C-alpha positions as CSV (number, residue, x, y, z in Angstrom):
1,X,33.3,51.3,49.3
2,X,34.5,52.3,52.9
3,X,36.3,55.6,53.2
4,X,39.1,56.5,55.7
5,X,39.6,59.6,57.7
6,X,42.6,60.2,60.0
7,X,41.8,61.7,63.6
8,X,43.4,65.0,64.0
9,X,44.4,64.8,67.6
10,X,48.0,63.3,67.9
11,X,48.7,61.0,70.9
12,X,51.5,62.0,73.1
13,X,53.9,59.4,72.2
14,X,53.4,60.5,68.4
15,X,54.0,64.0,69.4
16,X,57.2,63.0,71.4
17,X,58.5,60.9,68.4
18,X,58.1,64.0,66.0
19,X,59.6,66.6,68.5
20,X,63.3,65.8,67.8
21,X,62.7,66.6,64.0
22,X,60.1,69.6,64.5
23,X,62.6,72.3,63.9
24,X,64.1,70.7,60.7
25,X,60.6,70.3,59.5
26,X,59.6,73.8,60.0
27,X,62.9,75.0,58.5
28,X,62.8,72.8,55.4
29,X,59.2,73.1,54.1
30,X,59.6,71.6,50.8
31,X,61.3,68.4,52.3
32,X,59.3,65.2,52.4
33,X,59.7,62.8,55.4
34,X,59.6,59.2,55.5
35,X,58.4,57.3,58.7
36,X,57.3,54.1,59.8
37,X,53.6,54.4,61.2
38,X,51.3,52.2,63.1
39,X,47.4,52.9,62.7
40,X,44.7,52.4,65.1
41,X,40.9,52.0,64.4
42,X,39.2,54.3,66.8
43,X,35.8,54.7,65.1
44,X,33.5,52.9,62.6
45,X,30.9,54.9,61.0
46,X,27.7,53.8,59.3
47,X,25.5,56.5,57.6
48,X,22.6,56.3,55.2
49,X,23.3,58.2,52.3
50,X,21.8,58.8,48.9
51,X,23.6,58.4,45.4
52,X,22.9,60.5,42.3
53,X,20.1,58.1,41.1
54,X,18.2,58.6,44.3
55,X,19.4,55.0,45.7
56,X,19.8,54.7,49.3
57,X,23.1,53.0,50.6
58,X,25.0,52.5,53.6
59,X,28.3,54.4,53.8
60,X,31.1,53.0,55.9
61,X,33.9,55.1,57.3
62,X,36.8,53.8,59.3
63,X,38.2,56.6,61.6
64,X,42.1,55.9,62.2
65,X,44.6,57.6,64.6
66,X,48.3,57.5,64.4
67,X,49.1,55.0,67.1
68,X,52.9,55.0,66.7
69,X,55.4,57.0,64.5
70,X,59.2,57.0,64.0
71,X,60.7,59.3,61.5
72,X,63.5,57.6,59.5
73,X,66.4,60.0,59.0
74,X,70.0,59.8,58.5
75,X,71.4,56.5,57.1
76,X,68.1,54.6,57.5
77,X,66.0,57.1,55.6
78,X,66.6,55.5,52.1
79,X,66.3,51.7,53.3
80,X,62.9,52.7,54.7
81,X,62.1,54.7,51.6
82,X,62.8,51.9,49.4
83,X,60.5,49.5,51.6
84,X,57.7,52.0,51.0
85,X,58.3,52.1,47.3
86,X,58.2,48.3,47.4
87,X,55.0,48.1,49.4
88,X,53.4,50.7,46.9
89,X,54.5,48.5,43.8
90,X,53.1,45.4,45.4
91,X,49.8,47.0,46.1
92,X,49.4,48.6,42.7
93,X,50.8,45.7,40.6
94,X,47.8,43.3,41.8
95,X,46.4,41.5,38.5
96,X,49.3,42.7,36.3
97,X,52.3,41.0,34.7
98,X,54.5,42.6,37.3
99,X,52.5,41.2,40.5
100,X,54.9,38.2,40.9
101,X,58.1,40.6,40.6
102,X,56.4,43.3,42.8
103,X,55.5,40.8,45.6
104,X,59.0,39.4,45.6
105,X,60.6,42.7,45.8
106,X,58.3,44.0,48.5
107,X,58.9,40.7,50.6
108,X,62.7,41.2,50.4
109,X,62.6,44.9,51.1
110,X,60.5,44.4,54.1
111,X,62.2,41.3,55.5
112,X,65.6,42.6,55.6
113,X,64.6,46.1,56.7
114,X,65.0,45.5,60.3
115,X,68.3,43.8,59.9
116,X,69.6,46.8,57.5
117,X,68.6,49.3,60.0
118,X,70.4,47.6,62.8
119,X,73.6,47.3,60.7
120,X,73.3,51.1,59.6
121,X,72.9,52.1,63.3
122,X,76.2,50.2,64.0
123,X,78.4,52.2,61.3
């Protein structure tokens, strides 16, 4: 199984996208923020490891970096959060009776998200 790590150093453009929200994030410690994120694979690591039974295997790690991030706030926060929930339901419903419905809902939520965000911005 491949593990995933996120590289800690933020790119300048990611820091700049977080800056307008920094004061509110600091002031509202318990709040959860929803964002659209693009990830970049910056490194692949293969290491020989030994399991509990003494068997040697090759462990794979993908090291990711936040390539782009935009915080959804105001009127667009809930539609983005709904799309996130739909994508989660789609991922976790695989092989269950809910799979077709979860896939349809995720497809709808993600397909209409750009149009919904544009409409909300116009309000």
